[in-house]
Each structure stands twice: as C-alpha cells, then as structure tokens.
C-alpha positions in Angstrom: 67.1 82.5 138.5 66.5 79.9 135.9 68.0 80.3 132.4 66.5 79.6 129.0 68.4 77.2 126.8 69.5 80.2 124.6 70.7 82.2 127.5 72.4 79.2 129.1 74.3 78.6 125.8 75.3 82.2 125.6 76.5 82.1 129.2 78.5 79.0 128.5 80.0 80.4 125.3 81.0 83.6 127.1 82.6 81.6 129.9 84.5 79.5 127.4 85.7 82.5 125.4 87.2 84.0 128.6 89.1 80.8 129.2 86.8 79.3 131.9 85.9 76.2 129.9 85.9 74.4 126.6 85.1 76.7 123.6 81.7 75.5 122.3 82.5 77.0 118.9 85.9 75.3 118.5 84.3 73.1 115.7 84.3 76.2 113.5 88.1 76.0 113.5 87.8 73.0 111.2 88.1 74.9 107.9 86.6 72.4 105.6 84.5 70.6 108.2 81.0 69.7 106.9 79.3 71.2 110.0 81.4 74.4 109.8 80.8 74.8 106.0 77.0 74.2 106.5 77.0 77.0 109.1 79.0 79.2 106.6 76.5 78.6 103.8 73.6 79.3 106.1 75.1 82.7 107.2 76.2 83.6 103.7 72.7 82.9 102.3 71.0 85.1 105.0 73.5 88.0 104.6 73.3 87.9 100.8 69.5 87.8 100.8 69.4 90.9 102.9 72.2 92.9 101.2 71.6 92.0 97.5 68.0 93.1 97.9 69.2 96.6 98.7 68.5 99.0 95.8 72.2 100.1 95.6 73.6 96.6 95.4 73.2 95.8 91.7 74.3 99.2 90.4 77.2 99.3 92.9 78.4 95.9 91.9 78.3 96.8 88.2 80.2 100.1 88.8 82.8 98.4 90.9 83.4 95.7 88.3 83.8 98.4 85.7 86.4 100.0 87.9 88.3 96.8 88.6 88.3 95.8 84.9 89.0 99.3 83.5 91.4 99.1 80.6 93.3 102.2 81.6 94.6 100.7 84.8 98.3 101.2 84.9 100.0 97.8 84.5 102.4 97.3 87.3 105.7 95.9 85.9 108.9 94.3 87.0 112.0 94.3 84.9 113.6 91.0 83.9 116.4 91.7 81.3 114.9 93.0 78.1 111.3 92.5 79.3 108.8 94.2 81.6 106.5 91.6 83.1 103.0 92.1 84.4 100.0 90.1 85.7 96.7 91.4 84.2 93.2 90.5 85.2 90.0 91.7 83.5 86.5 90.4 82.6 88.0 88.0 80.0 90.9 86.9 82.1 89.6 86.5 85.6 92.6 84.7 87.0 95.0 86.7 84.8 97.6 86.7 82.1 101.3 86.7 83.1 102.6 88.7 80.2 105.5 90.8 79.0 106.5 93.6 76.8 109.5 95.8 76.1 110.1 99.3 77.5 109.7 100.7 74.0 106.2 99.1 73.7 105.3 100.0 77.3 105.8 103.7 76.4 102.9 103.4 73.9 99.3 104.2 74.8 98.4 100.6 73.9 101.5 98.3 74.2 101.7 95.0 72.4 101.8 92.4 75.2 103.0 88.8 74.8 101.2 86.2 76.9 103.6 83.9 78.8 101.0 82.1 81.0 97.2 82.2 80.7 96.1 81.4 84.2 92.5 80.8 83.2 93.4 78.4 80.4 95.9 76.6 82.6 93.3 76.2 85.4 90.7 74.9 82.9 93.1 72.5 81.3 94.3 71.1 84.7 90.9 71.4 86.5 92.4 73.6 89.2 91.4 77.0 90.5 94.9 78.4 90.1 95.7 81.9 91.4 99.0 83.5 90.5 101.6 83.4 93.3 104.7 84.9 91.7 107.9 83.7 90.0 111.6 83.5 90.7 113.4 84.0 87.4 117.1 83.3 86.7 119.1 86.1 85.1 120.7 87.3 83.0 118.7 85.5 80.3 115.6 85.1 82.4 114.5 82.0 80.7 114.2 79.6 83.6 111.3 80.4 86.1 110.2 78.9 89.3 106.5 79.7 89.1 104.3 79.6 92.2 100.6 78.7 91.8 98.0 78.9 94.6 94.7 77.0 94.9 92.1 79.6 95.5 94.5 82.3 96.6 96.0 80.6 99.7 99.5 81.4 100.9 100.5 77.7 100.3 101.5 77.2 96.7 102.8 74.6 94.4 106.1 75.4 92.6 106.8 74.3 89.0 109.7 75.1 86.7 108.7 77.0 83.6 110.6 77.9 80.4 109.8 81.5 79.4 111.0 80.9 75.8 109.1 77.7 74.9 106.3 78.8 77.3 106.0 75.3 78.7 106.5 73.8 82.1 109.8 71.9 82.1 109.4 68.2 81.9 111.2 66.6 84.9 112.1 70.1 86.1 112.0 71.4 89.7 108.6 70.9 91.2 107.3 71.2 94.8 103.9 70.1 96.2 101.6 72.6 97.9 103.3 74.2 100.9 104.5 77.6 102.1 107.7 77.3 100.3 110.8 79.5 99.9 112.8 79.1 96.6 115.7 80.9 94.9 118.1 80.1 92.1 121.8 79.4 92.7 122.5 78.6 89.1 120.8 76.9 86.2 121.0 73.5 87.7 120.7 74.3 91.4 118.1 75.9 93.6 117.8 76.7 97.3 114.5 75.4 98.7 112.7 75.7 102.0 109.5 73.7 102.1 107.6 71.0 104.0 110.1 68.2 103.9 108.1 66.2 106.4 107.7 66.0 110.2 109.9 68.6 112.0 110.7 70.6 108.9 108.3 73.5 109.6 108.3 76.2 112.3 105.5 76.5 114.8 104.1 79.3 112.5 103.9 76.8 109.6 106.8 78.2 107.5 110.0 76.5 106.4 112.5 75.7 109.2 115.2 74.2 106.9 116.8 75.3 103.7 118.3 72.7 101.3 120.4 72.9 98.2 118.7 70.9 95.5 120.5 69.7 92.3 118.7 69.2 89.0 117.8 65.6 88.2 118.0 64.4 91.8 115.1 63.6 94.2 114.1 66.2 96.7 114.9 63.7 99.4 118.6 63.9 98.4 118.8 67.7 98.6 121.5 68.8 101.0 120.6 70.7 104.2 122.6 73.9 104.3 120.7 76.0 106.9 118.4 75.3 109.8 116.4 77.4 112.2 114.4 76.4 115.3 110.8 75.4 115.6 110.0 78.6 117.6 111.4 80.8 114.8 108.9 82.3 112.4 110.8 81.1 109.3 114.1 80.7 107.6 114.9 82.2 104.2 117.7 82.6 101.7 118.7 85.5 99.4 121.0 85.1 96.5 122.7 88.3 95.2 124.4 87.5 91.9 125.9 90.9 91.2 129.2 90.2 89.3 132.2 90.6 91.6 129.9 91.0 94.6 128.1 87.7 94.8 126.5 87.1 98.2 124.3 84.4 99.7 122.6 85.5 102.9 120.6 83.1 105.1 118.2 84.4 107.7 116.5 83.1 110.8 113.4 85.2 111.6 113.4 84.9 115.4 110.1 86.8 115.4 108.3 89.2 113.2 110.9 92.0 113.7 114.1 90.2 114.8 116.4 87.9 112.8 119.8 86.4 112.7 121.5 86.8 109.3 124.4 84.7 108.0 126.7 85.3 105.0 127.9 82.2 103.2 131.7 82.4 103.0 133.1 79.4 101.2 131.5 76.5 103.0 131.1 78.5 106.3 128.3 80.6 107.6 129.4 83.9 109.1 126.9 85.6 111.3 126.4 89.3 110.4 127.2 91.4 113.4 124.2 93.8 113.1 121.3 94.5 115.3 118.7 91.7 115.3 115.9 94.2 114.4 117.8 96.0 111.6 117.2 95.4 107.9 120.3 94.7 105.9 121.0 95.5 102.2 124.0 95.8 99.9 125.0 98.1 97.1 128.0 96.3 95.6 130.7 96.9 98.2 128.5 99.0 100.5 126.5 97.8 103.5 123.1 99.4 104.1 121.5 99.2 107.5 118.0 100.4 108.3 117.6 100.6 112.1 114.5 99.8 114.1 116.2 100.8 117.4 119.0 103.1 118.5 122.4 101.7 117.7 125.9 102.4 118.9 128.6 101.7 116.3 132.1 102.5 117.6 132.0 106.0 119.0 128.8 106.9 117.1 125.2 106.6 118.1 122.4 106.4 115.6 118.7 106.9 116.1 116.0 104.4 115.5 114.7 104.8 111.9 118.1 105.8 110.5 119.5 104.4 107.3 123.3 103.8 107.6 126.0 102.9 105.2 129.5 101.5 105.5 132.2 99.5 103.7 130.9 95.9 103.7 134.3 94.2 103.7 135.6 96.4 106.5 132.5 95.7 108.5 133.0 91.9 108.1 136.6 92.4 109.3 135.3 94.0 112.5 135.6 97.7 111.7 132.7 99.7 113.0 132.6 102.8 110.8 129.1 103.8 109.7 127.6 107.1 108.5 124.0 108.1 108.1 122.1 108.6 104.8 118.9 109.3 106.6 118.2 110.5 110.2 114.5 110.7 111.2 112.9 113.8 112.9 109.6 113.9 114.9 107.7 114.3 111.6 109.9 112.6 109.0 110.4 108.9 108.6 111.9 106.6 106.0 109.1 104.8 104.1 111.5 102.8 101.9 114.5 103.0 99.6 115.7 101.5 96.3 119.1 101.4 94.5 120.2 102.2 91.0 123.8 101.4 89.9 125.3 104.4 91.7 122.5 105.9 93.8 120.3 105.2 96.8 116.9 106.7 96.3 114.9 107.4 99.5 111.1 107.6 99.9 110.5 109.8 102.9 107.3 110.5 104.7 106.9 114.0 106.1 103.7 114.2 108.1 102.4 111.3 106.0 103.2 113.1 102.7 105.9 111.7 100.3 109.2 113.3 99.5 112.2 111.9 97.6 116.0 112.2 98.1 118.8 110.7 96.1 122.3 109.9 97.4 125.1 109.5 94.9 127.7 106.9 95.7 131.2 108.2 95.2 134.6 106.9 96.3 134.5 109.0 99.5 130.9 108.4 100.4 127.6 109.7 99.3 126.3 113.2 98.3 122.7 114.2 98.7 120.2 115.8 96.4 116.5 116.4 96.8 114.3 115.2 94.0 111.5 117.6 92.9 108.5 115.3 92.9 104.7 115.8 93.0 103.4 116.8 96.5 101.6 116.2 98.8 100.5 112.6 98.3 101.9 109.1 98.1 105.0 108.4 96.1 106.4 105.1 94.9 109.9 104.4 93.5 111.3 101.2 91.9 114.7 100.9 90.3 115.0 99.5 86.8 118.7 98.7 87.2 119.7 95.1 86.5 123.2 94.4 87.8 123.4 91.2 85.8 123.4 93.1 82.5 126.7 94.4 81.4 126.6 98.1 80.6 123.0 98.2 81.6 121.2 101.0 79.6 118.7 101.4 82.4 121.3 101.5 85.2 120.3 104.9 86.4 116.6 104.9 85.5 113.7 104.3 87.8 109.9 104.3 87.9 108.1 106.9 89.9 104.4 106.8 90.9 102.2 109.5 92.4 98.7 109.6 93.7 96.5 111.1 96.4 92.9 110.8 97.4 91.6 112.9 94.5 94.3 112.5 91.9 94.4 109.4 89.7 97.6 107.4 89.6 100.5 108.5 87.3 103.6 106.6 86.4 106.8 108.3 85.2 110.1 107.1 83.8 112.7 109.1 85.7 116.5 109.2 86.0 119.1 110.2 88.5 120.8 112.7 86.2 118.1 115.4 86.7 114.4 115.8 87.6 113.2 115.6 84.0 110.8 112.7 83.7 108.6 111.1 81.1 104.9 110.4 81.8 104.5 106.8 80.9 100.9 106.2 82.0 98.2 108.0 83.8 94.7 107.1 84.7 91.5 109.0 83.8 89.4 110.1 86.7 87.1 107.2 87.8 84.7 109.6 89.5 83.8 113.3 89.4 85.9 114.9 92.1 84.7 118.4 91.3 83.9 120.2 94.5 85.6 117.5 96.6 88.5 118.2 99.0 90.9 116.3 101.2 92.5 117.6 104.3 94.7 116.5 107.2 93.5 117.0 110.8 94.8 115.9 114.2 93.0 114.3 117.1 94.4 114.1 120.7 94.5 110.6 122.1 93.9 109.5 125.7 97.5 110.0 126.7 97.9 113.3 124.9 99.5 112.0 121.7 98.6 113.9 118.5 97.2 111.5 115.9 96.9 112.6 112.3 94.0 111.7 110.1 92.8 112.5 106.6 89.3 113.5 105.7 88.0 113.2 102.2 84.9 115.4 101.7 82.3 114.7 99.0 80.9 117.6 97.0 78.6 119.8 99.0 79.2 118.1 102.4 79.1 120.4 105.4 80.0 119.8 109.1 76.4 119.4 110.2 76.7 116.2 112.1 74.8 114.2 109.5 77.4 112.9 107.0 77.6 109.2 106.5 81.2 108.7 107.4 83.5 105.7 107.2 86.6 105.6 109.4 89.3 103.3 108.2 92.4 102.2 110.1 95.1 99.5 110.5 97.6 100.4 113.2 100.0 97.5 113.2 103.2 95.9 111.9 104.8 99.3 111.1 102.6 99.6 108.0 101.8 103.2 107.0 98.4 104.3 105.6 99.2 106.8 102.8 96.8 108.6 100.6 95.4 106.5 97.7 93.1 107.1 94.8 90.1 104.7 94.8 87.5 104.5 92.0 85.6 102.1 94.3 85.3 104.6 97.1 84.7 107.3 94.6 81.7 105.7 92.9 80.2 103.7 95.8 80.9 106.2 98.6 82.0 109.7 97.7 79.5 110.3 94.9 76.6 109.2 97.1 77.6 111.7 99.8 79.9 109.6 102.0 82.9 111.0 103.9 86.1 108.8 104.1 88.4 109.2 107.1 91.8 107.5 107.2 93.4 107.4 110.7 97.2 107.2 111.0 97.2 105.6 114.5 100.1 104.3 116.5 101.2 100.8 115.6 101.7 101.9 112.0 104.9 103.2 110.5 103.9 106.8 109.6 106.5 108.3 112.0 109.0 105.5 112.0 109.7 102.5 114.2 109.0 104.4 117.4 105.4 105.1 116.3 105.0 101.4 115.7 106.7 100.3 118.9 104.6 102.6 121.0 101.6 100.3 120.3 102.8 96.7 120.6 102.3 94.1 123.3 101.4 95.8 126.6 100.8 99.1 124.7 98.6 97.7 122.0 95.7 99.5 123.6 97.2 102.8 122.3 96.1 101.8 118.8 92.5 101.5 120.0 92.7 104.7 122.0 94.0 106.6 119.0 91.2 105.2 116.8 88.6 106.1 119.4 90.1 109.6 119.7 89.7 110.2 116.0 86.1 108.9 116.1 85.3 111.3 119.0 87.0 114.2 117.2 84.8 113.5 114.1 81.7 113.8 116.3 83.1 116.8 118.2 83.9 118.6 114.9 80.4 117.7 113.6 81.8 115.9 110.7 79.4 113.1 111.6 77.5 111.6 114.5 77.6 108.1 116.0 74.3 107.3 114.1 76.2 107.9 110.8 79.7 106.7 111.7 81.1 103.4 110.6 84.5 101.7 110.9 86.4 99.4 108.6 89.6 97.4 108.9 91.1 94.1 107.7 93.5 91.6 109.2 95.1 93.5 112.1 92.7 96.2 111.1 89.9 93.7 111.7 91.2 93.3 115.2 91.3 97.1 115.5 87.6 97.5 114.7 86.7 94.4 116.7 88.4 95.8 119.8 87.0 99.3 119.2 83.4 98.4 118.8 83.5 96.1 121.9 85.0 98.9 123.9 82.9 101.8 122.5 79.7 100.4 121.0 78.1 103.8 121.5 80.3 105.5 119.0 79.4 103.6 115.9 76.5 102.3 113.9 78.4 100.1 111.4 81.5 97.8 111.6 83.1 96.1 108.5 85.4 93.6 110.1 87.5 92.0 107.3 89.6 88.8 107.5 90.1 89.6 111.2 92.0 88.4 114.2 89.5 88.2 117.1 90.2 85.3 119.4 93.4 86.5 120.9 93.5 83.7 123.4 94.2 81.2 120.5 95.5 83.3 117.7 99.1 81.9 118.1 97.8 78.4 117.6 95.9 79.0 114.4 97.8 78.9 111.1 100.5 81.6 110.9 99.4 83.2 114.2 102.6 82.2 116.1 104.5 84.6 113.9 102.7 87.6 115.3 103.5 87.2 119.0 106.2 90.0 118.7 103.3 92.3 117.9 100.7 91.1 120.4 102.5 89.0 123.0 102.1 85.3 124.0 98.7 84.4 125.4 100.2 81.4 127.2 102.3 83.8 129.3 100.1 84.8 132.2 101.6 88.3 132.4 101.1 88.9 128.7 97.6 87.4 128.6 96.7 89.8 131.4 97.0 92.7 128.9 95.8 90.8 125.8 92.7 89.7 127.6 91.6 93.2 128.2 91.1 94.0 124.5 90.6 90.6 122.8 87.2 90.9 121.1 86.1 87.3 121.4 86.7 87.5 125.2 85.1 90.9 125.7 81.8 90.8 123.7 78.9 90.6 126.2 75.3 89.6 126.2 72.9 92.5 126.9 75.2 95.2 125.5 73.8 97.1 122.5 76.4 96.7 119.7 76.2 98.0 116.2 75.1 95.4 113.6 78.5 94.1 112.5 79.4 92.7 109.1 82.1 90.1 109.3 83.9 89.0 106.1 86.5 86.3 105.6 87.7 83.6 103.2 87.7 79.8 103.5 91.0 79.8 101.7 92.7 82.3 104.0 95.6 80.2 105.4 97.2 83.2 107.1 94.5 84.5 109.4 92.2 81.6 110.2 88.6 82.1 109.2 87.6 80.7 112.6 88.3 84.1 114.1 85.4 85.6 112.2 83.3 82.4 112.4 83.6 82.0 116.1 83.0 85.7 116.9 79.8 85.7 114.8 78.6 82.5 116.3 79.3 83.8 119.9 77.5 87.1 119.2 74.5 85.3 117.7 74.3 83.0 120.7 74.2 86.2 122.8 71.3 87.6 120.8 73.2 90.2 118.8 72.2 91.1 115.3 74.9 90.7 112.7 75.8 89.8 109.1 78.5 87.3 108.0 79.9 86.6 104.6 82.7 84.1 103.8 84.1 83.8 100.3 85.0 80.3 99.5 88.2 81.4 97.6 90.5 84.4 97.8 93.1 83.7 100.5 93.9 86.6 102.9 93.0 89.1 100.2 89.4 88.0 100.5 88.8 87.4 96.7 90.5 85.5 93.9 89.3 87.6 90.9 87.6 90.8 90.0 84.1 89.4 90.0 84.5 88.1 93.5 86.1 91.4 94.6 83.2 93.4 93.1 80.6 91.2 94.7 82.2 91.4 98.1 82.7 95.1 98.0 79.1 95.7 96.8 77.9 93.7 99.8 80.1 95.9 102.1 78.9 99.2 100.6 75.2 98.1 100.6 75.6 97.3 104.3 77.3 100.7 105.0 74.4 102.6 103.3 71.9 100.5 105.1 73.5 101.4 108.5 74.7 104.9 107.9 72.4 106.6 105.4 70.7 109.8 106.3 
C-alpha cells in the first residue's frame, strides 16, 4: 500500500523513536536553534490563541496573580546571626527583594524589612534577566556572601561576592562565570569551589567533578585541587561545619543519585567515612547521625531501612561500631526529615501521610524521647533556629513549625523544646471559600495487590455521580513524598468552579520510607504507573468521576508519569497536563543532567535495562491511529535540568502522527517553568483553561 507524505513521515518518526533509525526531530534538541525556536513560537501562538480565548482565562489569570502576589503570604526565612533573611516577589518586585529583618520585627503583623539586594533594579542596571539562586554567607558576622544569580531561572549560575553591610558587590572579590557551581566558605579569605574549570572538569551529568581551594587575590587558575571524583559520578561536593570545637570538612562523591562516598578531612588527609553508600550522614557536635536507605548491620545489631541511628562520632572513626536507633520505621510510619537544635534532634514523621513530631534530648548517656503535640492531620514542617557559631545563642532551643492541609491555610509558629507552648507568628487568611468542602484519604488496590493511598478534595456540593471534573496529580519518584498542601490557585481556579482534586501517593515516592521508593525504580518503574492507573480506575469505580471528566497532571518525573500513563491507558483520561517532562527515555541520559538519574530509571545503553525502559518510554510508545486525549505539554527554554527537547520532540512526533495537542514553552523560568509571578499566573491560567475545556460538564 502506498503512503502519503504525512503518513510516511509519521512512520519514519515512529521508527526512529523506537531506535530503528535517525530521529527526525533531533533538531529540536538544539535549545536556542533558530529552527527549533521558530517551531516553539508557532506552537506557542496556536496554543495561546486557543486557550486565552476561553472565557475563564482572563479572570483565572487575574485571580491567580492576586493569589501569587498576596501580601499576607508567609515570608519564608532563614536565620543568619541577628537577621532573618527572605526573598520576596510581588507585582512591584517581579524578580524579588533579598531582604532581612529581626525576630522582634518578624513577630509584628507588618515587619520592617531592610532590602539587601533588589533583583529587579540589579537586572535593569546590568541589562540581565537575573533570577535569585541563593547565597552562601560566612558566619558568625554574616557579612561576606557568595551570591548566586541565574539568567532566566536556569540551574547554571554566576557567583559574585557581596558585602551585606555596604550592600555592594565586592570589587575584586570572588567571582565565577556561569556554571553549575558548588561553593562554600572556609574562612574570610578562602573558599572551596567546584565549577567548570575547563575540559574534563565536569561529570557526564554536567556538574563539578573537581573541588579546589581558592585563596583571595589569586587567579582561579591557581586554586589548589583538593578533591576529585570521576566523570561517571553525578557530582562532587563539599560541606564545611564550623561548629566551635567540632569543626569538620566533608567531601562527597555522588556515585549516582542515591549512593555516595564521603570523606572527612583530617589534617591534610582524606579519611573515607565507613558508612553505607546510600546512607545520609549528619553530625550534632560529637554525635554521628545516620539515616539509612537500606538494612544495615553494625556490629551485632541490625537496623532496618529508613531508620535514623546515632553514635559517638570519634569512636566510629576509631573503628568502633556501636549505634542505637532514634527512629525505626513501621509499615505506616516513615521519617520525612529531621533538624537539630543545640541539644535535641527533632523528627518529622509521616504516619499514613500525616505529619507527627518527636523530639529526642541529647544527654551524656544517649537520647530520651518525647512526642510533640502538634496540629494533625496534615503537613508539618520544622526548621531549627539554632546558630552554633553564636556563643550562648539565645535561640539555641527554638525552632519554626509550620502546619497546613488541603483546606487549612498555612500557619507558622515559634516553638521551643522546653514544652509544647508555641507562639503563632504568621497565618494566612483563607484564599477561597472552603465552606462545605471536605478532604479525605482513600486507598486503591494496584495491579499486584499493593494498597495505594490517595487524597480526595471535594468541592462544595459535589456528589459521587460520575460527572465531577477531576484532576489526578502524581509524582512517584526520587523518594519524594506528596503531602497535603493548601493552594489558593487550586481553590479559586478549580475547587470553587466545581473541580475535584486527587493526589496519589504512588510507589516511587517516599511516603512509606525508602522501601516504598525502591519498589518502583529501574526494572520496577512500571509499578508507579500501575499505581496511578489503579487510582484512576478506583475514581471511576467509586463514581467520583468518569474518563470523560478525568484529567492527570505531573511535572518533571511526574511528567514522565503522566506521559507513560496516557500512552498506556488513553481510554481512562480526557486531559493530560505534562509539565517540564522526561519523555524520550532512550536519550534522557545524554541530555543535560539526565545521566544523574540512571539510578532511578536505568541505563538505556545497557540492552537488559533498555528492555524494561523501552516498554514505558512515552516517546517510543506513542502510536499513530490510537485515540489519545488532547495533551497539553509545557516546558521552559531555560530549563537546563530536564531538556525542553523531551516535550518538543514528543509534541512534534504526535503532531506528525495526526494527534491533536497543545504546546506551550516559556522562554524563561528554568525547571520551575516560570521566573516571576506574572509568568506563573499566565502559565497556570493556560493550564486551568485547558482543563476546563477538556473536563467541564
């Protein structure tokens, strides 16, 4: 049978995507290529023309911008000596103010903030589209800063030394050109730096392979190499602990995303820490803290994966193997994270995806435990205010506690380890009317019998009649847990219009500890997709919705999730929002930071591993003639983590096969998809307009 040019092109594209020939869409991998950008502009124009014409677009964009710029947002702060620092963005400061205030001021309803850097003014003066990338600040006076600035929100940043007293960049100070750099202070005149030093200095993933010690006033070329990894490593890094009497410098080789070799600098020698490669290491003065990702035998004792252990750091380095457990997981309880005050370890525990807190008091003979009475059930956050560089630190035993759930606006408390009394510092007003709404947790049964929890957020008046516009959100990777969150954007653009939100806690995440994650990596990655499909099927079976009204959304690894899911079960969905996704799993490891994720997905160049990757890779499995939902792909030109070519090529391939879709690529924004609130509101309004177009009753 003869083929038309269009069908012939589609056949060739499909053949190439499955590895049987040259990829005809490889030209879309040239991020700034003229042909590629012309294609992007054409797709953007078509998508925006369709979606901005929708009646809900303009009011939704306005409402979302109001939410994003709301003055009662709780300013997230980090303590540096006497100051609490914050980055603030609003309609007048689109790129943001790096600013500071005191705790006394922060307690007030309207604190007096002192601007340290005005990103918008700096960008205008230097004719650069600067986006804040963080700062390493040298204590205990916290005057000298290594400020990172990104062009358009990319992961690659320039580093410039800044004086927080004069509020000026330091003339002839430490500066680094644009790269994915790693920097930390050793002292006022010395820094550790990992950056692009030239050929051979980066790993295959594009991160630093070498750490050097750089003295003030000397050229970067004269910096002394102190640590090296291998090209196949993900990255190398350095951490400087300057706690008086317990100073430590730890170098790390990230072998892959979950395993590393760590070395303690002892004099001029590097001493490898004899700990499991996949364990996370921390210190509380003389105490070693070890968070396990796999079962571990220490001496005569065996500890379960997910445990948090402690022991005498000096004794461990001498070869003694005595450890005890601060936390041991159960089938429903996992350690979400921990922080330390001067004399306590504070644990953030997930119990069936609801947060609980414990504190352990460090005493000469070990630790004693106490449960902290905290709001429940929802998502808790804890961050210590203790600064070990400050003598007689007045905040040594104080910490910040946050609480939220799907229907409760965020609250921030000042708490202490002495008791459960806490001071409400900040709380948000409701951003939408939650009267009559409810949130509940349900469980679906996956293909292999695993119980998979999911949350359902019901709008007012919604009934299980099979007709609810429903958005199913998931991630399912890299041991990241999806906990309840309060969203004014979902509230105004989705709930109040009658939309149901479902959040699936599928395997691959960290909701039930490392084992929950490890059960869906490499050869078992399909478990994530089976779990997601099981939740979708349960939503239909329970008449919460029907395929005609069911959409899915996910970003990054979640973009891969929804890509794999809609290609496997196109009959289940009528909308797919696929954000900054991985989709071409044949080449993901060759694009930008992709090589760093082979511990999650496998190596496509290994025939045995490509055998299982190829079965779910969306770019290799989308087919001509199959009826797919009309997909919305979104990405960013400035995303230098997940290459925009994933979304570009998938859209181009599907178009060549005759499928209907929408595509929007923001020119700025990095992996977050947007660089400021106006861009965020515009992008989100496009997404919600699309969802209502596809899923409305």
